[in-house]
C-alpha positions in Angstrom: 9.7 3.5 5.3 11.9 4.3 8.3 10.9 3.9 11.9 7.9 1.6 10.9 6.1 -0.7 13.2 4.3 -3.0 10.8 2.4 -6.0 12.0 -0.6 -8.3 11.3 -2.8 -8.4 14.3 -6.2 -9.2 15.5 -8.0 -6.2 16.7 -9.0 -5.7 20.4 -11.5 -3.0 19.6 -13.1 -1.6 16.4 -11.0 0.6 14.1 -11.6 2.1 10.8 -9.3 1.3 7.9 -7.0 4.2 7.3 -7.4 3.9 3.6 -11.1 3.0 2.7 -12.5 4.1 6.1 -14.7 0.9 6.5 -15.0 -0.4 10.0 -12.8 -3.2 11.2 -14.6 -5.5 13.6 -13.3 -6.8 16.9 -11.2 -10.0 16.5 -10.7 -9.2 12.7 -7.0 -9.8 11.5 -5.8 -6.8 9.8 -2.3 -4.9 9.4 -1.4 -2.1 11.7 1.2 0.3 10.7 3.0 3.2 12.7 5.5 5.6 11.3 7.3 8.1 13.3 5.4 11.4 13.2 2.0 9.8 12.2 -0.7 8.2 14.2 -1.1 4.4 14.2 -3.3 3.2 11.3 -5.1 0.0 10.4 -5.5 -1.5 7.0 -8.4 -3.9 6.2 -7.7 -7.1 4.4 -8.7 -5.8 0.9 -6.6 -2.5 1.4 -3.7 -4.6 2.7 -3.8 -6.8 -0.4 -3.8 -3.8 -2.6 -1.1 -2.1 -0.8 1.2 -5.3 -1.1 0.4 -5.5 -4.7 1.5 -2.0 -5.0 4.9 -2.8 -3.4 5.3 -6.0 -5.4 4.7 -4.2 -8.6 7.3 -1.4 -7.9 9.7 -4.1 -6.9 9.0 -5.9 -10.3 9.6 -2.7 -12.2 12.9 -2.1 -10.2 14.1 -5.6 -11.2 13.3 -5.4 -14.9 16.5 -6.2 -16.8 18.3 -3.2 -18.5 17.5 -3.0 -22.0 14.3 -5.3 -22.0 11.7 -2.7 -23.2 9.0 -5.2 -23.6 9.2 -6.4 -20.0 9.5 -2.8 -18.6 6.3 -1.7 -20.4 4.5 -4.8 -19.2 5.7 -4.2 -15.6 4.9 -0.4 -16.0 1.3 -1.4 -16.8 1.1 -3.7 -14.0 2.3 -0.9 -11.7 -0.3 1.6 -13.3 -3.2 -1.1 -12.6 -2.1 -1.6 -9.0 -1.8 2.1 -8.2 -5.1 2.9 -10.0 -7.0 0.2 -7.8 -5.3 1.9 -4.6 -6.5 5.1 -5.5 -10.0 3.9 -6.6 -10.6 2.4 -3.2 -9.5 5.4 -1.2 -11.9 7.4 0.8 -10.5 10.7 -0.4 -8.1 11.3 2.6 -4.4 11.1 1.9 -2.3 9.0 4.4 1.4 8.5 4.7 1.0 5.2 2.7 -0.1 7.4 -0.4 3.0 9.5 -0.1 5.2 6.4 0.5 3.9 4.5 -2.6 4.3 7.6 -4.7 7.6 8.1 -3.7 8.7 4.6 -4.4 7.0 4.9 -7.9 8.6 8.3 -8.7 12.1 6.7 -8.3 11.3 4.8 -11.8 9.9 7.7 -13.7 
């Protein structure tokens, strides 16, 4: 992601999670993201964990040794489970994070 402002903060006013749309209460620690061309968004702790799992899964897939088909298939399954969880908790609205995660995954397909 280019031009990203990505921080863990404590909220000063209530916000809704940009992914699952639950309310994030005042004083709650959450991740805030801002990408040029998009509005700032907040991720609740659960969505942040799943988002970071997706990033980790794709990084694992990318670092699989060439020719190790078993490791590649195991990592591919890990990626599929992480992404499935990401889209299962979604409220139905696509965000820039959805596009970013899919772009990263498509590099390996």
